[in-house]
C-alpha positions as CSV (number, residue, x, y, z in Angstrom):
1,M,29.0,10.4,-29.1
2,A,32.0,8.6,-27.8
3,P,31.7,4.8,-27.4
4,G,30.1,3.9,-24.1
5,M,29.0,7.5,-23.5
6,D,25.3,6.5,-23.9
7,D,25.8,4.1,-21.0
8,C,27.1,6.9,-18.8
9,V,24.2,9.1,-19.7
10,S,21.6,6.5,-18.8
11,M,23.2,6.0,-15.3
12,A,21.6,9.1,-13.8
13,S,18.8,8.2,-11.5
14,P,15.5,10.2,-11.2
15,A,16.7,11.4,-7.8
16,E,20.0,12.6,-9.2
17,V,18.1,14.5,-12.0
18,L,16.0,16.1,-9.3
19,M,18.9,17.0,-7.2
20,A,20.8,18.5,-10.1
21,G,18.1,21.2,-10.4
22,A,17.6,21.7,-6.7
23,A,19.4,23.7,-4.1
24,P,21.5,21.7,-1.7
25,G,19.3,19.7,0.5
26,E,16.1,20.9,-1.2
27,A,15.1,17.6,-2.6
28,A,15.8,15.8,0.7
29,E,13.7,18.4,2.6
30,L,10.8,18.0,0.2
31,L,11.0,14.2,0.6
32,A,11.1,14.5,4.4
33,A,8.1,16.8,4.3
34,V,6.0,14.3,2.4
35,I,7.1,11.4,4.6
36,H,6.6,13.2,7.9
37,S,3.3,14.8,7.0
38,R,1.7,11.6,5.8
39,Q,-1.0,10.2,8.2
40,T,-3.7,7.6,8.1
41,V,-7.1,9.0,7.0
42,L,-9.7,6.4,7.9
43,P,-12.0,5.3,5.1
44,R,-15.1,7.0,6.6
45,R,-13.2,10.3,6.3
46,L,-12.5,9.8,2.6
47,G,-14.7,11.0,-0.2
48,D,-14.6,11.9,-3.9
49,P,-12.8,12.6,-5.9
50,A,-10.6,9.5,-6.1
51,P,-7.5,9.5,-8.2
52,D,-8.2,9.6,-11.9
53,A,-6.7,7.1,-14.3
54,A,-3.5,9.0,-14.9
55,Q,-3.0,9.7,-11.2
56,L,-3.7,6.1,-10.3
57,T,-1.1,5.0,-12.8
58,T,1.4,7.3,-11.2
59,I,0.5,6.1,-7.7
60,L,0.7,2.4,-8.6
61,G,3.8,2.9,-10.7
62,S,5.7,4.0,-7.5
63,A,5.3,0.5,-6.1
64,A,7.7,-0.8,-8.8
65,A,10.5,1.1,-7.1
66,A,10.3,-1.1,-4.0
67,P,13.4,-3.2,-3.1
68,D,12.9,-6.6,-4.7
69,H,15.6,-9.2,-4.2
70,G,15.6,-11.5,-7.3
71,Q,13.2,-9.2,-9.1
72,L,10.3,-11.4,-8.2
73,T,7.7,-8.7,-7.8
74,P,6.3,-10.7,-4.8
75,W,3.2,-8.5,-4.6
76,R,0.2,-7.4,-6.7
77,F,-2.8,-5.1,-6.3
78,V,-6.4,-5.8,-7.2
79,I,-8.6,-2.8,-7.6
80,V,-12.2,-3.2,-6.5
81,P,-14.4,-1.0,-8.7
82,E,-17.6,0.4,-7.3
83,A,-19.7,-1.8,-9.6
84,V,-18.4,-5.0,-8.0
85,R,-18.3,-3.8,-4.4
86,D,-21.4,-5.9,-3.6
87,R,-19.3,-9.0,-4.3
88,L,-16.7,-7.9,-1.8
89,A,-19.5,-7.1,0.7
90,D,-20.9,-10.6,0.2
91,A,-17.4,-12.0,1.0
92,F,-17.1,-9.9,4.1
93,A,-20.5,-11.1,5.3
94,A,-19.7,-14.7,4.5
95,A,-16.4,-14.5,6.3
96,L,-18.1,-13.1,9.4
97,V,-20.8,-15.8,9.5
98,A,-18.2,-18.5,8.9
99,R,-16.3,-17.6,12.0
100,D,-19.4,-16.6,14.1
101,A,-22.6,-18.4,13.3
102,Q,-24.3,-16.3,15.9
103,A,-23.5,-13.0,14.2
104,T,-26.6,-10.7,14.3
105,P,-28.1,-9.1,11.1
106,E,-26.7,-5.8,12.3
107,Q,-23.2,-7.2,12.6
108,V,-23.4,-8.8,9.1
109,E,-24.6,-5.5,7.7
110,Q,-21.7,-3.7,9.3
111,A,-19.3,-6.2,7.7
112,R,-20.9,-5.6,4.3
113,E,-20.7,-1.8,4.7
114,K,-16.9,-1.9,4.9
115,A,-16.8,-2.7,1.2
116,H,-18.4,0.6,0.3
117,R,-16.5,3.2,2.3
118,A,-13.5,4.5,0.3
119,P,-13.8,6.0,-3.2
120,L,-10.8,3.9,-4.3
121,L,-10.3,0.4,-2.8
122,M,-7.7,-2.2,-3.6
123,L,-6.3,-5.3,-2.1
124,A,-2.6,-5.8,-1.6
125,I,-1.6,-9.4,-2.1
126,G,1.8,-10.9,-1.2
127,Q,3.4,-13.9,-2.9
128,L,5.3,-15.1,0.1
129,E,6.0,-18.7,-1.1
130,G,7.1,-20.3,-4.3
131,G,9.5,-19.3,-7.0
132,D,13.1,-18.6,-6.0
133,P,13.8,-20.6,-2.8
134,E,16.7,-18.2,-2.0
135,V,14.2,-15.4,-1.3
136,D,12.4,-16.2,1.8
137,A,9.0,-15.0,3.0
138,S,10.4,-12.2,5.2
139,E,12.2,-10.6,2.3
140,R,9.1,-10.9,0.1
141,L,6.9,-9.3,2.9
142,I,9.4,-6.5,3.3
143,S,9.3,-5.8,-0.4
144,A,5.5,-5.8,-0.4
145,G,5.5,-3.4,2.6
146,C,7.8,-1.0,0.8
147,A,5.6,-1.2,-2.3
148,I,2.6,-0.3,-0.2
149,Q,4.4,2.5,1.5
150,N,5.4,3.9,-1.9
151,V,1.7,3.9,-2.9
152,L,0.7,5.7,0.3
153,L,3.4,8.3,0.0
154,T,2.7,9.0,-3.6
155,A,-1.0,9.3,-3.0
156,H,-0.3,11.7,-0.1
157,A,2.1,13.8,-2.2
158,M,-0.7,14.2,-4.8
159,G,-3.1,15.5,-2.1
160,F,-5.1,12.4,-1.4
161,G,-5.7,10.6,1.9
162,A,-5.2,6.9,2.4
163,A,-5.5,4.2,5.0
164,L,-4.6,0.5,5.3
165,T,-7.4,-1.7,6.6
166,S,-7.2,-5.4,7.6
167,G,-9.2,-7.8,9.7
168,K,-10.0,-11.5,10.1
169,A,-11.8,-11.6,6.7
170,L,-8.4,-11.4,5.0
171,K,-7.8,-15.0,5.9
172,S,-11.2,-16.3,5.0
173,Q,-12.0,-18.8,2.2
174,A,-14.6,-16.4,0.9
175,L,-12.1,-13.6,0.2
176,S,-9.5,-16.0,-1.1
177,A,-12.0,-17.3,-3.6
178,L,-13.2,-13.9,-4.6
179,F,-9.7,-12.7,-5.4
180,N,-8.6,-16.0,-6.8
181,L,-5.5,-16.2,-4.6
182,A,-2.9,-18.7,-5.9
183,S,-0.8,-21.1,-3.9
184,G,1.6,-19.1,-1.7
185,E,-0.3,-15.8,-2.0
186,H,-1.7,-14.0,1.0
187,A,-4.1,-11.1,1.3
188,L,-2.1,-8.5,3.2
189,C,-4.3,-5.5,3.6
190,F,-6.8,-3.2,1.8
191,I,-5.6,0.2,0.6
192,N,-8.2,2.9,0.8
193,I,-7.7,6.2,-1.1
194,G,-9.8,9.3,-1.6
195,T,-10.0,13.0,-0.8
196,P,-9.9,13.7,2.9
197,H,-13.0,15.4,4.3
198,K,-11.7,15.4,7.8
199,R,-8.3,14.6,9.4
200,K,-7.3,13.9,12.9
201,P,-4.5,16.0,14.5
202,A,-1.1,14.6,13.5
203,R,0.0,12.0,16.0
204,E,3.3,12.5,17.8
205,R,6.1,10.5,16.1
206,P,8.5,8.4,18.2
207,A,11.9,10.0,18.8
208,V,14.8,8.5,16.8
209,D,16.7,7.4,19.9
210,S,13.7,5.4,21.1
211,Y,14.1,2.9,18.2
212,V,17.8,3.2,17.3
213,S,20.8,1.8,19.2
214,V,24.4,1.1,18.4
215,L,25.9,-2.4,18.7
216,A,28.5,-2.3,21.4
217,G,32.0,-3.4,20.9
218,E,33.7,-6.2,23.0
């Protein structure tokens, strides 16, 4: 092999490899189909099976392709296994009582139940402060959002349904303590994944011209 040829060979991206074996536009059409067919499937509509270990590795591996200025990886995911869901349920209940001392037993039980809905549950955590001061919180949050979207799209492409869930409990001391959040870390959302047992009709997407404009010249 000629000097430097190995460097040239390694420059081909996975997308370029895919495109090389696809008809013109085929890869783009496949990608567009995955993106535009993805929809939120609420946790109560998700059931078993959840992704197996190999599938989960593929799903989470897609997060690493998110844009990441400074290569900080300003996000991480914590999986909540079924065996420890009661600990999360306790945190949800404690968070509710902390902000509403008059919460009824029924409301507390509803808060606890949220920990047991989806077959696969994980918390997305963003490192929005600390480290390289040149990378501000907005860039880190965008990176985390892209990582989360990659996870959602990959799960969808594999036939699973998914939803993001949030709520006031994300900012609670109980949840922060349970997930051992470090200084500068913020709980962003929960990611729920499973096999859809029911889907809502696809919602209408906004038209491109409703959210795109062109900067006018002088």
